[in-house]
C-alpha positions as a LaTeX table, in Angstrom:
\begin{tabular}{lrrr}
\hline
Residue & $x$ (\AA) & $y$ (\AA) & $z$ (\AA) \\
\hline
Unk1 & 0.05 & 0.00 & 0.01 \\
Unk2 & 1.26 & 3.49 & $-0.87$ \\
Unk3 & 1.24 & 6.72 & 1.06 \\
Unk4 & $-0.45$ & 9.55 & $-0.79$ \\
Unk5 & 2.97 & 11.01 & $-1.70$ \\
Unk6 & 4.19 & 7.81 & $-3.21$ \\
Unk7 & 1.49 & 7.42 & $-5.97$ \\
Unk8 & 2.10 & 9.30 & $-9.16$ \\
Unk9 & $-0.37$ & 11.25 & $-11.31$ \\
Unk10 & 0.36 & 8.81 & $-14.05$ \\
Unk11 & $-0.76$ & 5.95 & $-11.85$ \\
Unk12 & $-3.88$ & 7.78 & $-10.83$ \\
Unk13 & $-4.72$ & 8.33 & $-14.48$ \\
Unk14 & $-3.95$ & 4.75 & $-15.45$ \\
Unk15 & $-6.99$ & 3.05 & $-14.08$ \\
Unk16 & $-10.33$ & 3.60 & $-12.37$ \\
Unk17 & $-10.28$ & 4.36 & $-8.72$ \\
Unk18 & $-12.85$ & 4.74 & $-5.85$ \\
Unk19 & $-12.10$ & 7.52 & $-3.50$ \\
Unk20 & $-13.38$ & 7.69 & 0.01 \\
Unk21 & $-13.05$ & 10.73 & 2.28 \\
Unk22 & $-14.22$ & 10.74 & 5.84 \\
Unk23 & $-13.77$ & 13.02 & 8.77 \\
Unk24 & $-11.14$ & 11.72 & 11.17 \\
Unk25 & $-12.41$ & 11.75 & 14.81 \\
Unk26 & $-9.10$ & 12.93 & 16.14 \\
Unk27 & $-7.90$ & 15.30 & 13.43 \\
Unk28 & $-8.52$ & 16.24 & 9.78 \\
Unk29 & $-9.62$ & 13.76 & 7.22 \\
Unk30 & $-9.06$ & 10.14 & 6.27 \\
Unk31 & $-8.41$ & 9.42 & 2.56 \\
Unk32 & $-8.65$ & 5.98 & 0.99 \\
Unk33 & $-8.22$ & 5.11 & $-2.63$ \\
Unk34 & $-9.15$ & 1.68 & $-3.93$ \\
Unk35 & $-8.19$ & 0.38 & $-7.37$ \\
Unk36 & $-10.58$ & $-1.22$ & $-9.83$ \\
Unk37 & $-10.11$ & $-4.60$ & $-8.15$ \\
Unk38 & $-11.12$ & $-3.23$ & $-4.75$ \\
Unk39 & $-7.53$ & $-3.32$ & $-3.35$ \\
Unk40 & $-6.68$ & $-0.27$ & $-1.20$ \\
Unk41 & $-3.73$ & 1.52 & $-2.77$ \\
Unk42 & $-3.65$ & 4.60 & $-0.56$ \\
Unk43 & $-4.83$ & 4.81 & 3.05 \\
Unk44 & $-4.01$ & 8.09 & 4.72 \\
Unk45 & $-5.28$ & 8.88 & 8.23 \\
Unk46 & $-5.45$ & 12.34 & 9.77 \\
Unk47 & $-4.70$ & 14.41 & 6.68 \\
Unk48 & $-4.45$ & 18.11 & 7.62 \\
Unk49 & $-7.62$ & 20.07 & 6.67 \\
Unk50 & $-5.53$ & 22.64 & 4.75 \\
Unk51 & $-3.90$ & 19.89 & 2.69 \\
Unk52 & $-7.31$ & 18.46 & 1.88 \\
Unk53 & $-8.79$ & 21.76 & 0.93 \\
Unk54 & $-5.77$ & 22.50 & $-1.30$ \\
Unk55 & $-6.11$ & 19.13 & $-3.05$ \\
Unk56 & $-9.91$ & 19.59 & $-3.44$ \\
Unk57 & $-9.33$ & 23.02 & $-4.90$ \\
Unk58 & $-6.85$ & 21.60 & $-7.41$ \\
Unk59 & $-9.35$ & 18.88 & $-8.35$ \\
Unk60 & $-12.04$ & 21.51 & $-8.88$ \\
Unk61 & $-9.75$ & 23.60 & $-11.15$ \\
Unk62 & $-8.77$ & 20.47 & $-13.09$ \\
Unk63 & $-12.43$ & 19.62 & $-13.66$ \\
Unk64 & $-13.26$ & 23.25 & $-14.71$ \\
Unk65 & $-10.67$ & 23.30 & $-17.34$ \\
Unk66 & $-11.26$ & 19.69 & $-18.46$ \\
Unk67 & $-14.94$ & 20.43 & $-18.97$ \\
Unk68 & $-14.12$ & 23.64 & $-20.76$ \\
Unk69 & $-11.81$ & 21.98 & $-23.22$ \\
Unk70 & $-14.30$ & 19.16 & $-23.85$ \\
Unk71 & $-17.11$ & 21.71 & $-24.47$ \\
Unk72 & $-14.95$ & 23.45 & $-27.04$ \\
Unk73 & $-14.30$ & 20.14 & $-28.77$ \\
Unk74 & $-17.98$ & 19.43 & $-29.03$ \\
Unk75 & $-18.57$ & 22.77 & $-30.61$ \\
Unk76 & $-15.76$ & 22.38 & $-33.17$ \\
\hline
\end{tabular}
């Protein structure tokens, strides 16, 4: 199993994943990423709230621009 900083963007893009985010009772968030076979590949406990917000913001920006590019391709 990997730590979040041990998995690459290429690996994340290479297959389908399920992502689970829950509030950690002690601190921050827990993040679990399972591969398409149901195997947990990342299991991080107590991720700092600022780190999670930063990651969520990056994901939102990625989706914004991804959707924008796809909409332009549909028009063309």
